[in-house]
C-alpha positions as CSV (number, residue, x, y, z in Angstrom):
1,M,0.0,0.0,0.0
2,T,1.1,3.6,-0.5
3,D,3.2,5.2,2.2
4,V,1.2,7.8,3.9
5,S,3.8,8.9,6.4
6,A,4.3,12.3,4.7
7,F,0.6,12.9,4.7
8,S,0.4,12.0,8.4
9,A,3.2,14.3,9.1
10,A,1.4,17.1,7.3
11,M,-1.7,16.4,9.4
12,N,0.3,16.5,12.6
13,A,1.7,19.9,11.5
14,Y,-1.9,21.1,10.8
15,K,-3.0,20.0,14.3
16,T,0.0,21.8,15.8
17,A,-0.7,25.0,13.8
18,T,-4.3,25.1,15.0
19,K,-3.2,24.6,18.6
20,M,-0.7,27.5,18.2
21,G,-3.5,29.7,16.9
22,G,-5.4,29.5,20.2
23,E,-8.3,27.4,21.3
24,S,-9.3,25.5,18.1
25,G,-7.6,28.2,16.0
26,A,-10.0,30.9,17.2
27,E,-7.6,33.8,16.6
28,L,-7.0,32.5,13.0
29,N,-10.7,31.9,12.3
30,P,-13.4,33.7,14.3
31,E,-15.9,31.1,13.0
32,A,-13.9,28.2,14.5
33,G,-16.1,28.0,17.6
34,K,-19.1,27.4,15.4
35,S,-18.4,23.9,14.2
36,A,-20.7,22.9,11.4
37,G,-19.3,19.3,11.3
38,P,-16.4,17.1,12.1
39,A,-12.9,18.6,11.9
40,F,-10.8,18.3,8.8
41,D,-8.1,16.2,10.4
42,D,-10.8,13.8,11.7
43,L,-12.2,13.4,8.3
44,V,-8.8,12.7,6.8
45,T,-7.9,10.2,9.5
46,E,-11.1,8.3,9.1
47,S,-10.7,8.3,5.3
48,L,-7.2,6.9,5.5
49,S,-8.4,4.2,7.9
50,V,-11.2,3.2,5.5
51,A,-8.7,3.0,2.7
52,K,-6.3,0.9,4.7
53,N,-9.1,-1.5,5.7
54,K,-10.2,-1.9,2.1
55,S,-6.7,-2.8,1.2
56,Y,-6.4,-5.3,3.9
57,E,-9.8,-6.8,3.0
58,S,-8.7,-7.1,-0.6
59,E,-5.4,-8.9,0.4
60,A,-7.4,-11.3,2.6
61,I,-9.8,-12.2,-0.2
62,S,-6.8,-12.6,-2.6
63,A,-5.2,-15.0,-0.1
64,K,-8.5,-16.9,0.2
65,S,-8.8,-17.2,-3.6
66,L,-5.3,-18.7,-3.8
67,V,-6.4,-21.6,-1.7
68,G,-9.8,-21.9,-3.3
69,D,-11.9,-20.5,-0.5
70,A,-13.2,-17.4,-2.4
71,E,-15.1,-17.0,-5.6
72,M,-13.6,-15.2,-8.5
73,H,-16.3,-12.4,-8.5
74,E,-15.5,-11.7,-4.8
75,L,-11.8,-11.3,-5.7
76,V,-12.5,-9.0,-8.7
77,T,-14.9,-6.9,-6.6
78,S,-12.6,-6.5,-3.7
79,V,-9.6,-5.7,-5.9
80,T,-11.6,-3.2,-7.9
81,N,-12.9,-1.5,-4.7
82,A,-9.3,-1.3,-3.3
83,E,-8.1,0.2,-6.6
84,L,-10.9,2.8,-6.6
85,T,-10.1,3.7,-3.0
86,L,-6.4,4.0,-3.7
87,N,-7.1,6.2,-6.8
88,T,-9.3,8.5,-4.7
89,V,-6.6,8.8,-2.0
90,V,-4.0,9.7,-4.6
91,A,-6.3,12.2,-6.2
92,I,-7.0,13.9,-2.9
93,R,-3.3,13.9,-2.0
94,D,-2.5,15.6,-5.3
95,R,-5.1,18.2,-4.7
96,V,-3.8,18.9,-1.2
97,V,-0.2,19.2,-2.5
98,N,-1.3,21.6,-5.3
99,A,-3.2,23.7,-2.8
100,Y,-0.2,23.8,-0.5
101,Q,2.0,24.9,-3.4
102,D,-0.5,27.6,-4.3
103,I,-0.4,28.9,-0.7
104,L,3.4,29.0,-0.8
105,K,3.2,31.2,-4.0
106,M,1.0,33.8,-2.3
107,P,2.6,37.1,-1.4
108,I,2.8,37.9,2.2
């Protein structure tokens, strides 16, 4: 599976930056106290967990198919789902990297 350590490091840096900005980043964003939903880092963490679990599930079904315990359609479905999830994670990572690069280009 794809190494997500750099992405995890970025998330930790994000958490640290929001803590430095005050209680939940209140000085950086006056609307921070009015949470409309879950935090961004929670959403990313949950999504990465789902992606990791789909990968493990696909590997387990692949191993079962090698010994004849799984049907071919189960194997194809699980591998396709894992591939779709991985492609989604890669697309989101690319968007986050592009957004970060755009922020770096902004004049101060």
